[in-house]
PQR file with spaces between the fields and no chain letter, atoms N, CA, C, O and H, PARSE charges and radii, in Angstrom:
ATOM       1  N    UNK     1       0.837   -1.172    0.000 -0.4000 1.5000
ATOM       2  CA   UNK     1       0.000    0.000    0.000 -0.0000 2.0000
ATOM       3  C    UNK     1       0.885    1.240    0.000  0.5500 1.7000
ATOM       4  O    UNK     1       1.822    1.337    0.793 -0.5500 1.4000
ATOM       5  N    UNK     2       0.598    2.159   -0.862 -0.4000 1.5000
ATOM       6  CA   UNK     2       1.385    3.374   -0.988 -0.0000 2.0000
ATOM       7  C    UNK     2       0.797    4.469   -0.117  0.5500 1.7000
ATOM       8  O    UNK     2      -0.406    4.724   -0.154 -0.5500 1.4000
ATOM       9  H    UNK     2      -0.163    2.080   -1.506  0.4000 1.0000
ATOM      10  N    UNK     3       1.660    5.120    0.677 -0.4000 1.5000
ATOM      11  CA   UNK     3       1.214    6.253    1.476 -0.0000 2.0000
ATOM      12  C    UNK     3       1.483    7.526    0.697  0.5500 1.7000
ATOM      13  O    UNK     3       2.523    7.667    0.054 -0.5500 1.4000
ATOM      14  H    UNK     3       2.637    4.912    0.708  0.4000 1.0000
ATOM      15  N    UNK     4       0.528    8.459    0.761 -0.4000 1.5000
ATOM      16  CA   UNK     4       0.743    9.740    0.100 -0.0000 2.0000
ATOM      17  C    UNK     4       0.320   10.865    1.023  0.5500 1.7000
ATOM      18  O    UNK     4      -0.618   10.715    1.806 -0.5500 1.4000
ATOM      19  H    UNK     4      -0.317    8.345    1.284  0.4000 1.0000
ATOM      20  N    UNK     5       0.996   11.969    0.934 -0.4000 1.5000
ATOM      21  CA   UNK     5       0.696   13.126    1.754 -0.0000 2.0000
ATOM      22  C    UNK     5      -0.376   13.956    1.069  0.5500 1.7000
ATOM      23  O    UNK     5      -0.290   14.231   -0.128 -0.5500 1.4000
ATOM      24  H    UNK     5       1.758   12.091    0.298  0.4000 1.0000
ATOM      25  N    UNK     6      -1.376   14.349    1.824 -0.4000 1.5000
ATOM      26  CA   UNK     6      -2.452   15.178    1.269 -0.0000 2.0000
ATOM      27  C    UNK     6      -1.992   16.624    1.192  0.5500 1.7000
ATOM      28  O    UNK     6      -1.246   17.093    2.052 -0.5500 1.4000
ATOM      29  H    UNK     6      -1.447   14.126    2.796  0.4000 1.0000
ATOM      30  N    UNK     7      -2.434   17.320    0.170 -0.4000 1.5000
ATOM      31  CA   UNK     7      -1.977   18.689   -0.023 -0.0000 2.0000
ATOM      32  C    UNK     7      -2.717   19.680    0.863  0.5500 1.7000
ATOM      33  O    UNK     7      -2.214   20.779    1.099 -0.5500 1.4000
ATOM      34  H    UNK     7      -3.040   16.939   -0.529  0.4000 1.0000
ATOM      35  N    UNK     8      -3.895   19.324    1.359 -0.4000 1.5000
ATOM      36  CA   UNK     8      -4.629   20.221    2.249 -0.0000 2.0000
ATOM      37  C    UNK     8      -5.448   19.398    3.224  0.5500 1.7000
ATOM      38  O    UNK     8      -5.695   18.213    2.999 -0.5500 1.4000
ATOM      39  H    UNK     8      -4.303   18.431    1.167  0.4000 1.0000
ATOM      40  N    UNK     9      -5.870   20.037    4.314 -0.4000 1.5000
ATOM      41  CA   UNK     9      -6.682   19.333    5.303 -0.0000 2.0000
ATOM      42  C    UNK     9      -8.145   19.756    5.221  0.5500 1.7000
ATOM      43  O    UNK     9      -8.943   19.363    6.071 -0.5500 1.4000
ATOM      44  H    UNK     9      -5.669   20.999    4.497  0.4000 1.0000
ATOM      45  N    UNK    10      -8.514   20.550    4.213 -0.4000 1.5000
ATOM      46  CA   UNK    10      -9.898   20.982    4.041 -0.0000 2.0000
ATOM      47  C    UNK    10     -10.524   20.202    2.896  0.5500 1.7000
ATOM      48  O    UNK    10      -9.928   20.040    1.831 -0.5500 1.4000
ATOM      49  H    UNK    10      -7.866   20.869    3.521  0.4000 1.0000
ATOM      50  N    UNK    11     -11.739   19.722    3.139 -0.4000 1.5000
ATOM      51  CA   UNK    11     -12.440   18.926    2.139 -0.0000 2.0000
ATOM      52  C    UNK    11     -13.774   19.562    1.801  0.5500 1.7000
ATOM      53  O    UNK    11     -14.369   20.261    2.621 -0.5500 1.4000
ATOM      54  H    UNK    11     -12.223   19.854    4.005  0.4000 1.0000
ATOM      55  N    UNK    12     -14.232   19.315    0.602 -0.4000 1.5000
ATOM      56  CA   UNK    12     -15.520   19.828    0.145 -0.0000 2.0000
ATOM      57  C    UNK    12     -16.673   19.028    0.743  0.5500 1.7000
ATOM      58  O    UNK    12     -17.719   19.591    1.065 -0.5500 1.4000
ATOM      59  H    UNK    12     -13.749   18.747   -0.064  0.4000 1.0000
ATOM      60  N    UNK    13     -16.487   17.730    0.890 -0.4000 1.5000
ATOM      61  CA   UNK    13     -17.553   16.852    1.355 -0.0000 2.0000
ATOM      62  C    UNK    13     -16.971   15.772    2.260  0.5500 1.7000
ATOM      63  O    UNK    13     -16.015   15.091    1.889 -0.5500 1.4000
ATOM      64  H    UNK    13     -15.636   17.273    0.629  0.4000 1.0000
ATOM      65  N    UNK    14     -17.558   15.617    3.462 -0.4000 1.5000
ATOM      66  CA   UNK    14     -17.104   14.593    4.403 -0.0000 2.0000
ATOM      67  C    UNK    14     -18.317   13.809    4.892  0.5500 1.7000
ATOM      68  O    UNK    14     -19.332   14.393    5.272 -0.5500 1.4000
ATOM      69  H    UNK    14     -18.335   16.170    3.763  0.4000 1.0000
ATOM      70  N    UNK    15     -18.204   12.478    4.878 -0.4000 1.5000
ATOM      71  CA   UNK    15     -19.261   11.605    5.372 -0.0000 2.0000
ATOM      72  C    UNK    15     -18.648   10.601    6.332  0.5500 1.7000
ATOM      73  O    UNK    15     -17.644    9.964    6.013 -0.5500 1.4000
ATOM      74  H    UNK    15     -17.380   12.004    4.569  0.4000 1.0000
ATOM      75  N    UNK    16     -19.251   10.459    7.511 -0.4000 1.5000
ATOM      76  CA   UNK    16     -18.819    9.489    8.508 -0.0000 2.0000
ATOM      77  C    UNK    16     -19.992    8.573    8.830  0.5500 1.7000
ATOM      78  O    UNK    16     -21.113    9.035    9.042 -0.5500 1.4000
ATOM      79  H    UNK    16     -20.067   10.977    7.769  0.4000 1.0000
ATOM      80  N    UNK    17     -19.724    7.273    8.866 -0.4000 1.5000
ATOM      81  CA   UNK    17     -20.740    6.282    9.197 -0.0000 2.0000
ATOM      82  C    UNK    17     -20.219    5.451   10.364  0.5500 1.7000
ATOM      83  O    UNK    17     -19.068    5.013   10.354 -0.5500 1.4000
ATOM      84  H    UNK    17     -18.814    6.897    8.694  0.4000 1.0000
ATOM      85  N    UNK    18     -21.066    5.234   11.372 -0.4000 1.5000
ATOM      86  CA   UNK    18     -20.650    4.531   12.582 -0.0000 2.0000
ATOM      87  C    UNK    18     -21.707    3.511   12.989  0.5500 1.7000
ATOM      88  O    UNK    18     -22.902    3.806   12.971 -0.5500 1.4000
ATOM      89  H    UNK    18     -22.001    5.590   11.380  0.4000 1.0000
ATOM      90  N    UNK    19     -21.267    2.323   13.351 -0.4000 1.5000
ATOM      91  CA   UNK    19     -22.145    1.280   13.851 -0.0000 2.0000
ATOM      92  C    UNK    19     -21.511    0.718   15.119  0.5500 1.7000
ATOM      93  O    UNK    19     -20.377    0.240   15.094 -0.5500 1.4000
ATOM      94  H    UNK    19     -20.296    2.084   13.365  0.4000 1.0000
ATOM      95  N    UNK    20     -22.253    0.779   16.232 -0.4000 1.5000
ATOM      96  CA   UNK    20     -21.703    0.336   17.499 -0.0000 2.0000
ATOM      97  C    UNK    20     -22.629   -0.608   18.240  0.5500 1.7000
ATOM      98  O    UNK    20     -23.840   -0.627   18.023 -0.5500 1.4000
ATOM      99  H    UNK    20     -23.175    1.167   16.252  0.4000 1.0000
ATOM     100  N    UNK    21     -22.022   -1.394   19.123 -0.4000 1.5000
ATOM     101  CA   UNK    21     -22.756   -2.358   19.935 -0.0000 2.0000
ATOM     102  C    UNK    21     -22.305   -2.266   21.386  0.5500 1.7000
ATOM     103  O    UNK    21     -21.148   -1.960   21.671 -0.5500 1.4000
ATOM     104  H    UNK    21     -21.037   -1.379   19.299  0.4000 1.0000
ATOM     105  N    UNK    22     -23.237   -2.536   22.301 -0.4000 1.5000
ATOM     106  CA   UNK    22     -22.940   -2.654   23.730 -0.0000 2.0000
ATOM     107  C    UNK    22     -23.246   -4.075   24.167  0.5500 1.7000
ATOM     108  O    UNK    22     -24.273   -4.636   23.787 -0.5500 1.4000
ATOM     109  H    UNK    22     -24.178   -2.784   22.070  0.4000 1.0000
ATOM     110  N    UNK    23     -22.360   -4.661   24.963 -0.4000 1.5000
ATOM     111  CA   UNK    23     -22.613   -5.961   25.573 -0.0000 2.0000
ATOM     112  C    UNK    23     -22.559   -5.753   27.084  0.5500 1.7000
ATOM     113  O    UNK    23     -21.503   -5.458   27.644 -0.5500 1.4000
ATOM     114  H    UNK    23     -21.525   -4.205   25.272  0.4000 1.0000
ATOM     115  N    UNK    24     -23.698   -5.909   27.728 -0.4000 1.5000
ATOM     116  CA   UNK    24     -23.817   -5.637   29.154 -0.0000 2.0000
ATOM     117  C    UNK    24     -23.392   -6.855   29.961  0.5500 1.7000
ATOM     118  O    UNK    24     -24.041   -7.900   29.910 -0.5500 1.4000
ATOM     119  H    UNK    24     -24.556   -6.148   27.272  0.4000 1.0000
ATOM     120  N    UNK    25     -22.295   -6.718   30.707 -0.4000 1.5000
ATOM     121  CA   UNK    25     -21.784   -7.797   31.538 -0.0000 2.0000
ATOM     122  C    UNK    25     -22.426   -7.768   32.926  0.5500 1.7000
ATOM     123  O    UNK    25     -22.691   -8.817   33.512 -0.5500 1.4000
ATOM     124  H    UNK    25     -21.767   -5.870   30.748  0.4000 1.0000
ATOM     125  N    UNK    26     -22.676   -6.562   33.451 -0.4000 1.5000
ATOM     126  CA   UNK    26     -23.300   -6.373   34.761 -0.0000 2.0000
ATOM     127  C    UNK    26     -24.151   -5.111   34.698  0.5500 1.7000
ATOM     128  O    UNK    26     -23.904   -4.150   35.426 -0.5500 1.4000
ATOM     129  H    UNK    26     -22.461   -5.710   32.975  0.4000 1.0000
ATOM     130  N    UNK    27     -25.146   -5.120   33.829 -0.4000 1.5000
ATOM     131  CA   UNK    27     -25.976   -3.937   33.621 -0.0000 2.0000
ATOM     132  C    UNK    27     -25.155   -2.796   33.045  0.5500 1.7000
ATOM     133  O    UNK    27     -24.218   -3.015   32.278 -0.5500 1.4000
ATOM     134  H    UNK    27     -25.346   -5.901   33.237  0.4000 1.0000
ATOM     135  N    UNK    28     -25.522   -1.564   33.426 -0.4000 1.5000
ATOM     136  CA   UNK    28     -24.764   -0.399   32.954 -0.0000 2.0000
ATOM     137  C    UNK    28     -23.488   -0.177   33.767  0.5500 1.7000
ATOM     138  O    UNK    28     -22.688    0.701   33.442 -0.5500 1.4000
ATOM     139  H    UNK    28     -26.283   -1.386   34.049  0.4000 1.0000
ATOM     140  N    UNK    29     -23.295   -0.973   34.827 -0.4000 1.5000
ATOM     141  CA   UNK    29     -22.108   -0.802   35.664 -0.0000 2.0000
ATOM     142  C    UNK    29     -20.855   -1.399   35.037  0.5500 1.7000
ATOM     143  O    UNK    29     -19.750   -0.933   35.311 -0.5500 1.4000
ATOM     144  H    UNK    29     -23.944   -1.686   35.091  0.4000 1.0000
ATOM     145  N    UNK    30     -21.008   -2.417   34.204 -0.4000 1.5000
ATOM     146  CA   UNK    30     -19.869   -3.030   33.523 -0.0000 2.0000
ATOM     147  C    UNK    30     -20.330   -3.480   32.141  0.5500 1.7000
ATOM     148  O    UNK    30     -21.155   -4.385   32.011 -0.5500 1.4000
ATOM     149  H    UNK    30     -21.906   -2.795   33.982  0.4000 1.0000
ATOM     150  N    UNK    31     -19.787   -2.839   31.117 -0.4000 1.5000
ATOM     151  CA   UNK    31     -20.190   -3.198   29.760 -0.0000 2.0000
ATOM     152  C    UNK    31     -19.017   -3.062   28.799  0.5500 1.7000
ATOM     153  O    UNK    31     -18.076   -2.301   29.027 -0.5500 1.4000
ATOM     154  H    UNK    31     -19.117   -2.104   31.223  0.4000 1.0000
ATOM     155  N    UNK    32     -19.109   -3.821   27.731 -0.4000 1.5000
ATOM     156  CA   UNK    32     -18.114   -3.785   26.662 -0.0000 2.0000
ATOM     157  C    UNK    32     -18.744   -3.053   25.496  0.5500 1.7000
ATOM     158  O    UNK    32     -19.825   -3.424   25.039 -0.5500 1.4000
ATOM     159  H    UNK    32     -19.873   -4.439   27.546  0.4000 1.0000
ATOM     160  N    UNK    33     -18.081   -2.020   25.012 -0.4000 1.5000
ATOM     161  CA   UNK    33     -18.573   -1.210   23.897 -0.0000 2.0000
ATOM     162  C    UNK    33     -17.598   -1.324   22.734  0.5500 1.7000
ATOM     163  O    UNK    33     -16.385   -1.221   22.917 -0.5500 1.4000
ATOM     164  H    UNK    33     -17.203   -1.718   25.383  0.4000 1.0000
ATOM     165  N    UNK    34     -18.132   -1.536   21.541 -0.4000 1.5000
ATOM     166  CA   UNK    34     -17.285   -1.639   20.353 -0.0000 2.0000
ATOM     167  C    UNK    34     -18.013   -1.047   19.160  0.5500 1.7000
ATOM     168  O    UNK    34     -19.244   -1.037   19.122 -0.5500 1.4000
ATOM     169  H    UNK    34     -19.117   -1.620   21.392  0.4000 1.0000
ATOM     170  N    UNK    35     -17.268   -0.559   18.197 -0.4000 1.5000
ATOM     171  CA   UNK    35     -17.885    0.042   17.021 -0.0000 2.0000
ATOM     172  C    UNK    35     -16.945    0.062   15.830  0.5500 1.7000
ATOM     173  O    UNK    35     -15.724   -0.019   15.970 -0.5500 1.4000
ATOM     174  H    UNK    35     -16.269   -0.567   18.228  0.4000 1.0000
ATOM     175  N    UNK    36     -17.547    0.173   14.657 -0.4000 1.5000
ATOM     176  CA   UNK    36     -16.820    0.251   13.390 -0.0000 2.0000
ATOM     177  C    UNK    36     -17.219    1.557   12.713  0.5500 1.7000
ATOM     178  O    UNK    36     -18.398    1.910   12.686 -0.5500 1.4000
ATOM     179  H    UNK    36     -18.538    0.239   14.543  0.4000 1.0000
ATOM     180  N    UNK    37     -16.237    2.276   12.165 -0.4000 1.5000
ATOM     181  CA   UNK    37     -16.484    3.570   11.541 -0.0000 2.0000
ATOM     182  C    UNK    37     -15.876    3.592   10.140  0.5500 1.7000
ATOM     183  O    UNK    37     -14.783    3.073    9.912 -0.5500 1.4000
ATOM     184  H    UNK    37     -15.279    1.990   12.187  0.4000 1.0000
ATOM     185  N    UNK    38     -16.607    4.206    9.209 -0.4000 1.5000
ATOM     186  CA   UNK    38     -16.100    4.402    7.846 -0.0000 2.0000
ATOM     187  C    UNK    38     -16.120    5.894    7.546  0.5500 1.7000
ATOM     188  O    UNK    38     -17.136    6.554    7.763 -0.5500 1.4000
ATOM     189  H    UNK    38     -17.494    4.629    9.394  0.4000 1.0000
ATOM     190  N    UNK    39     -15.007    6.435    7.050 -0.4000 1.5000
ATOM     191  CA   UNK    39     -14.877    7.855    6.737 -0.0000 2.0000
ATOM     192  C    UNK    39     -14.629    8.030    5.249  0.5500 1.7000
ATOM     193  O    UNK    39     -13.839    7.302    4.648 -0.5500 1.4000
ATOM     194  H    UNK    39     -14.181    5.899    6.874  0.4000 1.0000
ATOM     195  N    UNK    40     -15.305    8.991    4.670 -0.4000 1.5000
ATOM     196  CA   UNK    40     -15.144    9.313    3.256 -0.0000 2.0000
ATOM     197  C    UNK    40     -15.077   10.829    3.114  0.5500 1.7000
ATOM     198  O    UNK    40     -16.026   11.530    3.464 -0.5500 1.4000
ATOM     199  H    UNK    40     -15.947    9.582    5.158  0.4000 1.0000
ATOM     200  N    UNK    41     -13.962   11.333    2.602 -0.4000 1.5000
ATOM     201  CA   UNK    41     -13.772   12.770    2.394 -0.0000 2.0000
ATOM     202  C    UNK    41     -13.377   13.004    0.939  0.5500 1.7000
ATOM     203  O    UNK    41     -12.486   12.340    0.410 -0.5500 1.4000
ATOM     204  H    UNK    41     -13.191   10.763    2.317  0.4000 1.0000
ATOM     205  N    UNK    42     -14.053   13.953    0.305 -0.4000 1.5000
ATOM     206  CA   UNK    42     -13.792   14.240   -1.101 -0.0000 2.0000
ATOM     207  C    UNK    42     -13.416   15.705   -1.270  0.5500 1.7000
ATOM     208  O    UNK    42     -13.949   16.591   -0.603 -0.5500 1.4000
ATOM     209  H    UNK    42     -14.777   14.491    0.735  0.4000 1.0000
ATOM     210  N    UNK    43     -12.476   15.928   -2.188 -0.4000 1.5000
ATOM     211  CA   UNK    43     -11.998   17.265   -2.485 -0.0000 2.0000
ATOM     212  C    UNK    43     -12.008   17.454   -4.001  0.5500 1.7000
ATOM     213  O    UNK    43     -12.036   16.483   -4.757 -0.5500 1.4000
ATOM     214  H    UNK    43     -12.042   15.208   -2.730  0.4000 1.0000
ATOM     215  N    UNK    44     -11.985   18.701   -4.429 -0.4000 1.5000
ATOM     216  CA   UNK    44     -11.979   18.988   -5.865 -0.0000 2.0000
ATOM     217  C    UNK    44     -10.649   18.622   -6.523  0.5500 1.7000
ATOM     218  O    UNK    44     -10.618   18.264   -7.700 -0.5500 1.4000
ATOM     219  H    UNK    44     -11.963   19.490   -3.815  0.4000 1.0000
ATOM     220  N    UNK    45      -9.557   18.710   -5.772 -0.4000 1.5000
ATOM     221  CA   UNK    45      -8.234   18.414   -6.335 -0.0000 2.0000
ATOM     222  C    UNK    45      -8.102   16.903   -6.561  0.5500 1.7000
ATOM     223  O    UNK    45      -8.469   16.117   -5.688 -0.5500 1.4000
ATOM     224  H    UNK    45      -9.582   19.000   -4.816  0.4000 1.0000
ATOM     225  N    UNK    46      -7.590   16.497   -7.703 -0.4000 1.5000
ATOM     226  CA   UNK    46      -7.424   15.057   -7.957 -0.0000 2.0000
ATOM     227  C    UNK    46      -6.389   14.447   -7.013  0.5500 1.7000
ATOM     228  O    UNK    46      -5.347   15.047   -6.752 -0.5500 1.4000
ATOM     229  H    UNK    46      -7.291   17.135   -8.412  0.4000 1.0000
ATOM     230  N    UNK    47      -6.683   13.262   -6.510 -0.4000 1.5000
ATOM     231  CA   UNK    47      -5.773   12.566   -5.616 -0.0000 2.0000
ATOM     232  C    UNK    47      -5.854   12.981   -4.164  0.5500 1.7000
ATOM     233  O    UNK    47      -5.115   12.447   -3.338 -0.5500 1.4000
ATOM     234  H    UNK    47      -7.530   12.774   -6.722  0.4000 1.0000
ATOM     235  N    UNK    48      -6.728   13.918   -3.823 -0.4000 1.5000
ATOM     236  CA   UNK    48      -6.855   14.387   -2.444 -0.0000 2.0000
ATOM     237  C    UNK    48      -7.996   13.717   -1.694  0.5500 1.7000
ATOM     238  O    UNK    48      -8.281   14.100   -0.559 -0.5500 1.4000
ATOM     239  H    UNK    48      -7.329   14.352   -4.494  0.4000 1.0000
ATOM     240  N    UNK    49      -8.649   12.743   -2.281 -0.4000 1.5000
ATOM     241  CA   UNK    49      -9.754   12.062   -1.608 -0.0000 2.0000
ATOM     242  C    UNK    49      -9.206   11.135   -0.521  0.5500 1.7000
ATOM     243  O    UNK    49      -8.082   10.643   -0.614 -0.5500 1.4000
ATOM     244  H    UNK    49      -8.417   12.432   -3.202  0.4000 1.0000
ATOM     245  N    UNK    50     -10.020   10.909    0.507 -0.4000 1.5000
ATOM     246  CA   UNK    50      -9.632   10.023    1.598 -0.0000 2.0000
ATOM     247  C    UNK    50     -10.811    9.126    1.950  0.5500 1.7000
ATOM     248  O    UNK    50     -11.947    9.590    2.040 -0.5500 1.4000
ATOM     249  H    UNK    50     -10.933   11.309    0.582  0.4000 1.0000
ATOM     250  N    UNK    51     -10.538    7.851    2.146 -0.4000 1.5000
ATOM     251  CA   UNK    51     -11.528    6.952    2.721 -0.0000 2.0000
ATOM     252  C    UNK    51     -10.782    5.952    3.595  0.5500 1.7000
ATOM     253  O    UNK    51      -9.681    5.513    3.266 -0.5500 1.4000
ATOM     254  H    UNK    51      -9.614    7.474    2.072  0.4000 1.0000
ATOM     255  N    UNK    52     -11.406    5.604    4.716 -0.4000 1.5000
ATOM     256  CA   UNK    52     -10.741    4.698    5.635 -0.0000 2.0000
ATOM     257  C    UNK    52     -11.691    4.118    6.660  0.5500 1.7000
ATOM     258  O    UNK    52     -12.788    4.630    6.880 -0.5500 1.4000
ATOM     259  H    UNK    52     -12.301    5.962    4.984  0.4000 1.0000
ATOM     260  N    UNK    53     -11.250    3.045    7.279 -0.4000 1.5000
ATOM     261  CA   UNK    53     -12.018    2.328    8.290 -0.0000 2.0000
ATOM     262  C    UNK    53     -11.343    2.503    9.649  0.5500 1.7000
ATOM     263  O    UNK    53     -10.129    2.683    9.735 -0.5500 1.4000
ATOM     264  H    UNK    53     -10.359    2.628    7.101  0.4000 1.0000
ATOM     265  N    UNK    54     -12.154    2.446   10.708 -0.4000 1.5000
ATOM     266  CA   UNK    54     -11.629    2.489   12.063 -0.0000 2.0000
ATOM     267  C    UNK    54     -12.436    1.589   12.976  0.5500 1.7000
ATOM     268  O    UNK    54     -13.633    1.390   12.768 -0.5500 1.4000
ATOM     269  H    UNK    54     -13.141    2.300   10.638  0.4000 1.0000
ATOM     270  N    UNK    55     -11.779    1.048   13.984 -0.4000 1.5000
ATOM     271  CA   UNK    55     -12.434    0.194   14.972 -0.0000 2.0000
ATOM     272  C    UNK    55     -12.132    0.742   16.349  0.5500 1.7000
ATOM     273  O    UNK    55     -10.982    1.049   16.664 -0.5500 1.4000
ATOM     274  H    UNK    55     -10.807    1.210   14.153  0.4000 1.0000
ATOM     275  N    UNK    56     -13.169    0.868   17.177 -0.4000 1.5000
ATOM     276  CA   UNK    56     -13.031    1.331   18.543 -0.0000 2.0000
ATOM     277  C    UNK    56     -13.648    0.284   19.462  0.5500 1.7000
ATOM     278  O    UNK    56     -14.735   -0.229   19.199 -0.5500 1.4000
ATOM     279  H    UNK    56     -14.103    0.618   16.921  0.4000 1.0000
ATOM     280  N    UNK    57     -12.935   -0.024   20.545 -0.4000 1.5000
ATOM     281  CA   UNK    57     -13.442   -1.016   21.485 -0.0000 2.0000
ATOM     282  C    UNK    57     -12.955   -0.662   22.886  0.5500 1.7000
ATOM     283  O    UNK    57     -11.843   -0.163   23.059 -0.5500 1.4000
ATOM     284  H    UNK    57     -12.052    0.394   20.759  0.4000 1.0000
ATOM     285  N    UNK    58     -13.798   -0.926   23.885 -0.4000 1.5000
ATOM     286  CA   UNK    58     -13.385   -0.638   25.237 -0.0000 2.0000
ATOM     287  C    UNK    58     -14.337   -1.204   26.276  0.5500 1.7000
ATOM     288  O    UNK    58     -15.473   -1.570   25.976 -0.5500 1.4000
ATOM     289  H    UNK    58     -14.701   -1.332   23.745  0.4000 1.0000
ATOM     290  N    UNK    59     -13.839   -1.266   27.511 -0.4000 1.5000
ATOM     291  CA   UNK    59     -14.631   -1.697   28.655 -0.0000 2.0000
ATOM     292  C    UNK    59     -15.008   -0.447   29.457  0.5500 1.7000
ATOM     293  O    UNK    59     -14.160    0.401   29.736 -0.5500 1.4000
ATOM     294  H    UNK    59     -12.916   -0.969   27.754  0.4000 1.0000
ATOM     295  N    UNK    60     -16.277   -0.346   29.819 -0.4000 1.5000
ATOM     296  CA   UNK    60     -16.741    0.792   30.603 -0.0000 2.0000
ATOM     297  C    UNK    60     -17.158    0.301   31.982  0.5500 1.7000
ATOM     298  O    UNK    60     -17.947   -0.636   32.106 -0.5500 1.4000
ATOM     299  H    UNK    60     -16.966   -1.035   29.593  0.4000 1.0000
ATOM     300  N    UNK    61     -16.628    0.936   33.005 -0.4000 1.5000
ATOM     301  CA   UNK    61     -16.899    0.575   34.393 -0.0000 2.0000
ATOM     302  C    UNK    61     -17.415    1.805   35.121  0.5500 1.7000
ATOM     303  O    UNK    61     -16.824    2.880   35.028 -0.5500 1.4000
ATOM     304  H    UNK    61     -15.988    1.697   32.905  0.4000 1.0000
ATOM     305  N    UNK    62     -18.504    1.651   35.839 -0.4000 1.5000
ATOM     306  CA   UNK    62     -19.032    2.765   36.645 -0.0000 2.0000
ATOM     307  C    UNK    62     -19.646    2.205   37.918  0.5500 1.7000
ATOM     308  O    UNK    62     -20.059    1.045   37.955 -0.5500 1.4000
ATOM     309  H    UNK    62     -18.984    0.777   35.916  0.4000 1.0000
ATOM     310  N    UNK    63     -19.707    3.027   38.964 -0.4000 1.5000
ATOM     311  CA   UNK    63     -20.330    2.604   40.221 -0.0000 2.0000
ATOM     312  C    UNK    63     -20.988    3.756   40.910  0.5500 1.7000
ATOM     313  O    UNK    63     -21.563    3.586   41.985 -0.5500 1.4000
ATOM     314  H    UNK    63     -19.372    3.969   38.934  0.4000 1.0000
């Protein structure tokens, strides 16, 4: 996979999509949260478009 540096950090159009799940181990006091995210950013300049996936996961504890 080739890495390339973007010429600017401003985009004309940005779309983010997120899907997450909670698994309750002990009600809301102990739960596992995880999610998948897809990002799509488009610019007028050729080659400046960005799209990528991300995964977030964690344990949440409260009392």
